[in-house]
C-alpha positions in Angstrom: 138.8 133.3 89.5 135.6 131.5 88.4 134.5 128.5 90.5 135.1 125.2 88.8 132.0 123.2 88.0 132.1 119.5 88.6 129.9 117.7 86.1 128.0 114.7 87.5 127.9 111.8 85.1 124.4 111.3 83.6 124.3 107.6 84.4 125.0 108.4 88.0 122.1 110.8 88.2 119.8 108.1 86.9 121.3 105.6 89.4 120.4 107.9 92.4 116.8 107.5 91.5 117.0 103.7 91.8 118.7 104.0 95.1 116.0 106.3 96.4 113.3 103.9 95.2 115.1 100.9 96.8 115.3 102.8 100.1 111.6 103.8 100.0 110.6 100.2 99.2 112.6 98.9 102.2 111.2 101.5 104.6 107.6 100.5 103.8 108.3 96.7 103.6 106.7 95.7 106.9 104.8 98.8 107.8 101.4 97.1 107.5 101.9 93.7 109.0 98.6 93.7 110.8 96.9 94.6 107.5 98.5 91.4 105.9 97.2 89.2 108.8 93.7 90.7 108.6 93.5 90.1 104.8 94.9 86.6 105.1 92.4 85.7 107.8 89.6 87.1 105.6 90.8 85.0 102.7 90.8 81.9 104.9 87.3 82.6 106.2 85.7 83.4 102.9 87.4 80.5 101.1 86.3 77.9 103.6 82.8 79.3 103.8 82.3 79.1 100.0 84.0 75.7 99.7 82.3 73.9 102.5 78.8 75.2 101.9 76.8 72.3 100.5 79.9 70.1 100.2 78.0 66.9 100.9 75.4 67.7 98.2 74.3 66.1 96.0 74.4 62.9 97.9 75.1 60.8 94.8 78.1 60.1 92.6 79.2 63.1 90.6 81.3 62.8 87.4 84.7 61.2 88.0 83.9 60.3 91.6 82.9 57.0 90.0 86.6 56.4 89.2 88.5 57.9 92.1 86.1 56.9 94.8 86.3 53.3 93.4 90.1 53.5 93.4 90.1 54.7 97.0 88.0 51.6 97.8 90.5 49.4 96.1 93.3 50.8 98.2 91.3 50.1 101.3 90.7 46.5 100.0 94.3 46.2 98.7 92.9 45.3 95.3 95.3 45.9 92.3 94.0 48.1 89.5 95.2 50.0 86.5 95.1 53.8 86.1 96.9 56.2 83.8 97.9 58.5 86.7 100.6 58.0 89.4 99.2 56.7 92.7 99.5 59.5 95.4 96.2 61.2 94.8 94.2 58.0 94.9 96.2 56.7 98.0 95.3 60.0 99.8 91.6 59.6 98.9 91.7 56.0 100.1 93.4 57.0 103.3 91.0 59.9 104.0 88.1 57.5 103.5 89.6 54.9 105.8 90.3 57.4 108.6 86.8 58.8 108.4 84.9 55.5 108.6 84.5 54.4 105.0 84.9 50.6 104.7 85.6 50.4 100.9 82.5 48.4 100.0 80.5 51.0 98.0 80.7 50.1 94.3 80.9 53.6 92.8 79.4 52.1 89.6 78.1 55.2 87.8 77.3 58.9 88.2 73.9 59.5 89.8 74.0 56.4 92.1 72.9 57.4 95.6 75.5 57.0 98.4 72.7 56.2 100.9 74.4 55.1 104.2 78.0 55.2 102.8 80.5 57.4 104.7 81.6 59.3 101.6 81.7 62.7 103.4 85.2 62.4 104.7 86.7 61.9 101.3 84.8 65.0 100.0 85.9 67.0 103.1 89.5 66.0 102.5 89.6 67.0 98.8 87.8 70.3 99.6 90.2 71.2 102.4 93.2 70.8 100.0 91.4 72.8 97.4 90.5 75.6 99.9 94.2 76.0 100.9 95.1 77.0 97.4 93.7 80.5 97.9 95.7 81.5 101.0 98.9 80.2 99.3 98.0 82.2 96.2 97.5 85.3 98.4 100.9 85.0 100.1 102.7 84.1 96.8 101.5 87.3 95.1 102.2 89.4 98.2 105.8 88.1 98.3 106.2 88.8 94.6 104.8 92.4 94.8 104.7 93.5 98.5 101.2 94.7 97.6 98.1 93.9 99.7 95.9 95.0 96.8 97.5 92.7 94.3 97.4 89.8 96.7 93.8 90.4 97.7 92.6 90.6 94.1 94.5 87.5 93.0 93.0 85.5 96.0 89.5 86.9 95.1 89.8 85.7 91.5 90.5 82.2 92.8 87.8 82.3 95.6 85.0 83.6 93.5 85.5 81.4 90.4 82.6 79.0 90.4 84.5 76.6 88.2 87.4 76.3 90.6 84.8 76.0 93.4 83.0 73.1 91.6 86.3 71.3 91.0 87.3 71.6 94.6 84.2 70.0 96.2 84.3 66.4 95.0 86.3 63.2 95.3 88.7 64.0 92.5 92.4 64.3 91.8 92.2 67.9 90.7 92.0 69.6 94.1 94.9 67.5 95.3 96.9 68.3 92.2 96.2 72.0 92.4 97.1 72.1 96.1 100.5 70.6 95.5 101.1 72.7 92.4 100.3 75.9 94.2 102.4 74.8 97.1 105.4 74.3 94.7 105.0 77.9 93.4 104.6 79.2 96.9 107.8 77.5 98.0 109.7 78.7 94.9 108.9 82.3 95.7 109.8 81.8 99.4 113.2 80.4 98.4 113.8 83.4 96.1 112.8 85.8 98.9 115.1 84.2 101.5 118.0 84.1 99.0 117.6 87.7 98.0 117.5 88.7 101.7 120.8 87.0 102.3 119.3 84.1 104.2 121.0 81.3 102.4 121.8 78.2 104.5 119.5 79.4 107.4 117.0 76.9 108.9 114.2 78.8 107.2 115.9 78.6 103.8 116.4 74.9 104.2 112.8 74.5 105.3 111.5 76.1 102.1 113.9 74.2 99.9 112.8 70.8 101.2 109.1 71.9 101.4 109.3 72.9 97.7 110.9 69.6 96.8 108.2 67.7 98.7 105.5 69.7 96.9 107.1 69.1 93.5 107.3 65.3 94.2 103.7 65.2 95.3 102.5 67.2 92.3 103.9 64.8 89.8 102.9 61.8 92.0 99.3 62.8 91.5 99.3 63.4 87.7 102.1 63.5 85.2 101.0 67.1 84.2 102.8 68.0 87.5 105.9 67.9 85.3 105.0 71.4 84.1 105.4 73.0 87.5 108.7 71.0 87.9 109.8 72.8 84.7 108.7 76.2 86.1 110.6 75.7 89.3 113.6 74.4 87.4 113.7 77.4 85.2 113.4 79.8 88.1 116.1 78.0 90.0 118.5 78.1 87.0 117.9 81.8 86.7 118.7 82.4 90.4 121.9 80.4 90.1 122.9 82.3 87.0 122.5 85.6 88.9 124.5 84.2 91.8 127.2 83.1 89.4 127.4 86.6 88.1 128.1 88.1 91.5 131.9 88.9 91.4 131.8 89.6 95.1 131.3 85.9 95.8 133.7 83.1 95.1 132.8 80.5 92.6 132.6 78.0 95.5 129.4 79.8 96.6 127.7 79.0 93.3 128.8 75.4 93.6 127.4 75.2 97.1 124.1 76.7 96.0 123.9 74.2 93.1 124.6 71.3 95.5 122.0 72.4 98.0 119.3 72.8 95.4 120.2 69.6 93.6 119.8 67.8 97.0 116.4 69.4 97.9 114.8 69.9 94.5 116.0 66.9 92.6 117.3 64.0 94.8 114.8 64.4 97.5 111.7 64.6 95.2 113.0 61.5 93.3 113.3 59.6 96.5 109.9 60.6 97.6 108.4 59.7 94.2 109.9 56.3 94.4 108.7 55.8 98.0 105.1 56.6 96.9 105.3 53.8 94.3 106.8 51.4 96.8 103.9 52.0 99.1 101.5 51.7 96.2 102.8 48.4 95.0 103.1 47.1 98.6 99.5 48.0 99.5 97.9 46.8 96.2 99.0 43.1 96.5 95.7 41.4 95.6 94.5 40.5 92.1 92.0 42.8 90.5 90.6 43.8 87.1 93.7 45.6 86.0 96.0 42.6 86.1 95.8 42.0 82.3 97.5 45.4 81.5 100.7 44.1 83.0 103.2 41.4 82.1 102.8 37.8 83.1 105.8 38.1 85.4 104.3 41.2 87.1 101.0 39.4 87.7 102.8 36.6 89.5 103.2 39.0 92.5 99.5 39.5 93.0 97.6 37.3 95.5 94.7 35.6 93.9 96.0 35.9 90.4 96.2 32.5 88.5 100.0 33.0 88.3 100.6 33.8 92.0 102.4 30.8 93.6 101.3 28.9 90.6 102.7 25.6 89.4 102.5 25.0 85.7 104.6 23.3 83.0 107.7 25.2 82.0 107.7 23.7 78.5 104.9 24.1 76.0 103.7 21.0 74.1 101.2 20.0 71.6 97.9 19.5 73.3 98.6 22.3 75.8 95.7 24.7 76.6 97.4 28.1 76.6 96.6 31.8 76.9 98.8 34.0 74.7 99.6 37.5 75.7 100.9 40.3 73.5 104.4 41.1 74.8 104.2 44.9 74.3 103.6 47.1 77.4 99.9 46.9 78.3 99.3 44.2 75.7 96.2 42.1 75.9 95.4 38.4 75.5 94.7 36.8 72.2 90.9 36.5 72.3 87.9 35.4 70.3 84.1 35.1 70.8 81.1 34.0 68.7 80.5 37.4 67.1 81.4 37.9 63.5 83.0 40.8 61.7 80.3 43.1 60.3 79.7 43.8 56.6 82.4 46.0 55.3 85.0 44.9 57.8 86.4 42.0 55.7 85.2 38.5 55.5 82.2 37.8 57.8 84.0 35.3 60.0 84.6 35.1 63.7 86.3 38.1 65.4 89.8 37.8 66.8 90.9 40.6 69.2 93.1 41.2 72.2 91.4 41.7 75.5 93.0 43.0 78.7 90.9 41.0 81.1 91.1 37.3 81.9 88.3 35.0 80.8 87.8 31.6 79.1 87.6 33.2 75.7 91.4 33.7 75.9 92.1 30.0 75.9 93.6 28.2 72.9 94.4 24.6 72.1 97.8 24.0 70.5 97.6 21.4 67.7 100.0 20.0 65.0 99.4 21.6 61.6 98.7 18.2 60.0 96.6 16.5 62.7 93.4 17.3 64.5 94.7 16.0 67.8 97.6 13.9 69.2 97.2 10.7 71.0 96.4 11.3 74.7 99.5 9.5 75.9 101.9 11.0 73.5 104.0 14.0 74.5 105.6 16.3 71.8 107.2 19.6 72.9 106.7 22.7 70.8 109.9 24.0 69.2 111.2 27.0 67.3 110.1 26.8 63.7 107.2 24.3 64.2 104.0 24.6 62.1 100.9 24.7 64.3 97.2 25.3 64.4 95.5 27.2 67.3 92.0 26.2 68.0 89.8 28.5 70.1 88.7 26.4 73.1 85.2 27.8 73.5 84.1 28.3 69.9 86.3 25.5 68.4 87.3 27.7 65.4 90.9 28.0 64.3 93.1 31.1 64.2 93.0 32.0 60.5 94.2 34.7 58.1 93.7 35.4 54.4 94.1 38.1 51.7 91.4 40.4 53.0 92.5 43.7 54.6 92.2 44.1 58.3 89.2 46.1 59.5 91.1 49.1 61.0 94.7 48.8 59.7 94.1 48.4 56.0 97.8 47.7 55.2 97.6 44.5 57.3 95.6 41.4 56.6 92.5 40.3 58.4 92.7 37.7 61.2 89.6 35.6 61.9 88.3 32.5 63.6 87.5 29.9 60.9 86.3 26.3 60.5 84.0 24.1 62.4 84.7 21.8 65.4 88.4 22.3 65.0 88.5 21.6 61.2 89.6 24.3 58.8 91.9 24.8 55.9 95.5 25.6 55.0 95.0 29.3 56.0 94.9 28.1 59.7 98.6 27.1 59.7 101.2 29.3 61.6 104.9 29.0 62.1 106.1 29.5 65.7 109.3 31.4 66.0 111.2 32.1 69.2 112.6 35.7 69.0 116.4 35.1 68.8 115.8 31.3 69.0 117.9 28.5 67.7 116.9 25.4 65.7 115.0 22.9 67.9 114.9 25.3 70.8 111.8 24.5 73.0 109.2 27.1 73.8 108.9 28.0 77.5 106.0 29.5 79.4 106.3 33.3 80.1 110.0 33.6 79.2 110.0 32.8 75.5 109.1 35.7 73.2 107.2 34.3 70.2 106.1 35.3 66.8 103.3 33.5 64.9 104.0 33.9 61.2 101.3 32.8 58.7 102.5 29.9 56.6 100.9 31.0 53.3 100.6 34.8 53.6 104.0 35.2 55.3 102.7 37.9 57.7 103.1 38.1 61.5 100.2 38.0 64.0 100.1 41.5 65.4 98.2 43.5 68.0 97.9 46.8 66.1 96.9 48.8 69.2 93.9 50.2 67.4 90.5 50.1 69.2 87.7 48.4 67.4 84.3 50.1 67.2 81.2 49.0 69.2 80.8 46.0 67.0 84.1 44.7 68.3 83.2 45.7 71.9 86.0 48.3 71.8 88.6 45.6 72.2 91.9 45.9 70.3 92.4 44.9 66.7 94.4 41.8 65.8 95.8 41.8 62.3 98.5 40.0 60.2 101.4 42.4 59.4 103.4 41.8 56.3 106.3 43.5 58.1 107.3 40.6 60.3 109.8 42.7 62.2 107.1 44.7 63.9 107.7 44.4 67.7 103.9 44.4 68.2 104.0 40.9 66.7 105.8 39.5 69.8 103.8 37.3 72.2 104.3 35.0 75.2 102.5 32.0 76.6 101.1 32.9 80.0 98.9 30.1 81.2 99.8 26.6 80.2 97.8 23.4 81.0 99.0 19.9 80.0 98.4 16.7 81.9 101.6 15.0 80.8 104.0 17.8 81.6 105.6 18.3 85.0 104.9 21.6 86.7 107.4 24.1 88.2 106.8 26.9 90.7 106.0 30.2 89.0 107.6 32.2 91.8 111.0 32.1 89.9 109.5 34.6 87.4 108.4 37.2 90.0 110.1 40.5 89.4 111.5 42.8 92.0 110.3 46.3 93.0 112.4 48.3 90.4 111.3 46.1 87.5 107.6 46.6 88.6 108.3 50.3 89.1 109.5 50.7 85.5 106.8 48.5 84.0 104.1 50.6 85.9 105.4 53.7 84.2 105.5 52.2 80.8 101.9 51.0 81.1 100.7 54.3 82.5 102.3 56.4 79.8 100.9 54.1 77.1 97.4 54.2 78.7 97.6 58.0 78.9 98.5 58.4 75.3 95.7 56.1 74.2 92.8 57.6 76.2 89.6 57.8 74.1 86.3 59.5 75.0 83.4 57.5 76.2 80.0 57.5 74.4 78.2 60.8 75.1 81.2 62.3 76.9 81.8 66.0 76.3 85.4 66.6 75.2 87.0 69.8 74.2 90.1 71.4 72.6 92.6 73.8 74.1 91.4 76.8 72.2 88.0 76.6 73.9 89.3 76.7 77.5 90.5 80.3 78.1 87.3 81.7 76.5 85.0 79.6 78.7 83.4 78.2 75.5 81.7 75.2 77.0 81.3 73.7 80.4 80.9 70.1 81.6 78.2 68.4 83.6 79.2 67.0 86.9 75.6 65.9 87.8 72.9 65.6 85.2 70.0 64.5 87.2 67.2 66.7 88.6 70.0 68.2 90.9 72.3 69.6 88.3 76.0 70.6 88.8 77.8 72.3 85.8 81.5 73.0 85.7 81.9 76.4 84.1 84.2 79.3 84.9 82.9 82.6 86.2 82.8 84.5 82.9 83.7 87.9 84.4 86.9 86.3 85.9 87.8 84.3 82.9 87.3 87.0 80.3 89.0 89.7 82.4 91.9 87.2 82.9 92.3 87.2 79.1 92.3 91.0 79.0 95.1 91.2 81.6 97.0 88.5 79.9 97.0 90.5 76.7 97.9 93.7 78.6 100.8 92.0 80.3 102.3 90.9 76.9 101.9 94.4 75.5 103.3 96.2 78.5 106.2 93.7 79.0 107.2 94.0 75.3 106.9 97.8 75.4 109.0 97.9 78.6 111.6 95.7 77.1 111.9 97.9 74.0 112.2 101.0 76.3 114.9 99.5 78.5 116.9 98.5 75.4 116.7 102.1 74.2 117.8 103.3 77.6 120.7 100.9 77.7 121.9 102.4 74.4 121.6 105.9 75.8 123.5 104.8 78.9 126.3 103.5 76.9 126.4 106.7 74.9 126.4 108.8 78.1 129.2 106.6 79.5 131.3 107.3 76.5 130.7 111.0 76.9 131.5 110.9 80.7 134.7 109.0 79.9 135.8 111.6 77.5 135.1 114.5 79.9 136.6 112.7 83.0 140.2 113.3 84.1 140.4 109.9 85.8 139.0 106.4 85.3 137.5 106.6 88.8 135.1 109.4 87.7 133.5 107.1 85.2 130.4 105.2 86.5 129.2 101.9 85.3 125.6 101.7 86.1 124.1 100.4 82.9 121.4 97.8 83.3 123.7 94.9 82.4 126.1 96.0 85.1 123.7 96.5 88.0 124.8 95.0 91.3 123.6 91.6 92.5 121.3 93.1 95.1 119.3 95.0 92.4 119.1 91.9 90.1 118.0 89.6 92.9 114.9 91.8 93.8 112.7 89.9 91.3 110.2 89.2 94.0 109.4 92.9 94.4 109.4 93.8 90.7 105.8 93.5 89.5 106.7 93.0 85.8 109.3 90.4 86.5 106.9 88.7 88.9 104.2 88.8 86.2 106.6 87.3 83.7 107.2 84.2 85.9 103.4 83.8 86.3 103.0 84.2 82.5 105.6 81.5 82.0 103.7 79.3 84.5 100.5 79.9 82.4 102.3 79.0 79.2 103.8 75.8 80.6 100.5 74.6 81.9 98.5 75.5 78.8 100.5 75.3 75.5 101.6 71.6 75.9 98.0 70.5 75.6 97.9 71.7 72.0 100.4 69.0 71.1 98.6 66.2 72.9 96.8 63.6 70.8 94.9 62.1 73.7 91.3 63.0 74.7 91.1 66.3 76.5 88.6 67.9 78.9 87.7 71.3 80.1 89.1 70.7 83.6 92.6 70.4 82.2 92.8 74.2 82.0 92.5 74.9 85.7 96.2 74.7 86.6 96.8 77.4 83.9 93.8 79.4 85.2 95.5 79.7 88.6 98.6 81.3 87.1 96.4 83.6 85.0 94.4 84.7 88.0 97.6 85.5 90.0 98.9 87.4 87.0 95.7 89.5 86.9 96.2 90.6 90.5 99.8 91.6 89.8 99.0 93.5 86.5 96.0 95.3 87.9 98.0 96.6 90.8 100.9 97.6 88.5 98.6 99.6 86.2 96.9 101.6 89.0 99.9 102.1 91.3 100.7 105.6 89.9 97.1 106.8 90.5 96.0 108.7 93.6 95.4 106.3 96.6 91.7 107.0 96.8 91.3 106.2 93.1 93.2 103.0 93.5 90.8 101.9 96.2 87.7 102.9 94.1 88.9 100.8 91.2 89.9 97.9 93.3 86.6 98.0 95.2 84.7 98.2 91.9 86.4 95.2 90.4 86.0 93.2 93.6 82.3 94.1 93.7 81.9 93.0 90.1 83.4 89.5 90.6 81.5 89.0 93.9 78.2 89.9 92.2 79.0 87.6 89.2 79.8 84.8 91.7 76.4 85.3 93.3 74.8 85.1 89.9 76.6 81.9 88.7 77.0 80.1 92.1 74.0 77.8 91.4 76.1 76.1 88.8 78.4 74.9 91.6 75.9 74.6 94.5 73.2 72.9 92.5 70.3 73.8 90.1 66.9 72.3 89.6 63.9 73.1 87.4 64.0 73.8 83.6 67.3 74.1 81.7 68.6 77.6 80.9 67.5 77.4 77.2 63.9 77.5 78.4 62.4 81.0 78.9 60.8 80.1 82.3 64.2 78.9 83.7 65.7 80.9 86.6 69.0 80.6 84.8 67.8 81.7 81.3 69.2 85.2 81.6 72.7 83.8 82.4 73.1 81.8 79.3 75.4 84.3 77.7 76.8 81.8 75.2 74.8 79.3 73.2 77.3 76.6 74.0 76.6 76.7 77.7 74.3 73.8 78.4 73.2 74.3 82.0 
């Protein structure tokens, strides 16, 4: 009798290969621990050696040190200021300066100014230290994603030997602080994934990494709003992990709910509390009046020591004969302002300019007069009421607020607003109707609390701050126009300062807002300021398409000791190559897996037909893999590369949609993800080669990037002599693109 043959299902035969690979992976997981420590120590030493070399040179202000050094000084002096970024980075700069002996008195006026005896070094050391810690975290992140020393080493080398990242790390800037917290967030994200996949949920280590990641996320977005991109990355990764846990039928649904609750606590609630705490510290420390007061509402300013509204007593009611300042009520609105300068030819009638200005000075003061009289009798008191017709005389120039049929200089659909007349006398085009928004007949106008509209009596248009910046002839102040659409909310104003000898004064403290009101207003002002950023004269701006190709750099120091922010071209251009290779390989692999899934289903149907019992039929198609296999994302190179690619996309693509001014340094967060991706993909592509050939290829690429670093390091460490476009320059042979200006 012939022996019966048992046919092994085809899908089971393929599954055995996966099991063997999994066992092999586990057996080699920790076989080279000493190797990891040796490489990590080398990364630390080389990073700190390259970062701290010449860190105190040049001994003058470089690029945006003029802003962030000055803001650090203001924290030390507790002087309020306006900035478009959240406060944590500047607070840390100020704290590092304070702890290292800086007294907050250096003016940080402009790039090139010598520091002389100023103790600036501590702030540079602090920023450089945080920037230097990015590389070890990047090394460990890639190692945890791939379990490959080669991939981790190459990724770290791409970060270490990029002269652009080196330049950005060595100065008193927000960028090294931002990049440190961003990299820390990604590092923590991968550690959580690793601990979860190893079955370490709810252990002390797991909780540690959850809360560390939440802290890093909060700190990232507390330095710059672009930190939101890494928050999105970690959120997507967390959602993916929770989806996998939900699909584990061996676990009760309660396990998924516990995981969601733990991550919501550590990655949402905890970061929000920290973020709020940073703003509480910020608003508590900066309690003295400064040059940024005017960006904020009158009520906000009443909390600032030294501001004219702090503990002020002034009339609650507004009356004819009052000398007032009038502030636009929109977020970040300026004061109604004029000066002796006229509108130029081609910008409407050549009459006196009317603008809004965010700083306080005497040119913001206006005298309130009846529409049919020059002045009231000195002993007569008449309150201003909803619906009254008035004239507003500029106190310094004695010209009246005026509008007529000419188009506004910037917003052509609006009418021009000017200062007109002589010694307070003018014409009928100086008459405005005062309307309290939502007001009733005979309702009196109050200081600060009344929202007003000034509607032109003849033209029936509303006095408006258009938000458009005037050219140099208008001193880059904001345009004031008269809008025929009287419902425009930019036409809302309030009286801030109010002086009148016959009116009784009340304490201004009743208008002072609480913390949460100031917290919300701070965000509205920051977001508006961010959206409206414009380049300064002579400033080199760029567009996102230029960044990955290293099209043009940026001067950090333009004196005889030149520093030029430019990426290492070998690193940047090879990053693009590996980016393209990843996309091609990932798509090809996805197509292949889909084809295999179809074959698996066909095999399963065949096995089912040939099997005598249901138990003989296997179910190992990719969509039915067990949880343990699905959770091994941290050791799957292509899946690891995919997350790094998503990180690159999130930190690069949004800039294409931004209308604000952009600079070359905005690309560096995306560059870090690209560099980590390069290490992962290089290792993935050579792992099937003989070991000796892998080492040769890795050594060759490392030698190339170290050599290119040596060539281009003067850009970061300082150049002198002729520019590169001159044949006798030592850098002439390195000007590979005509757009490089070093």
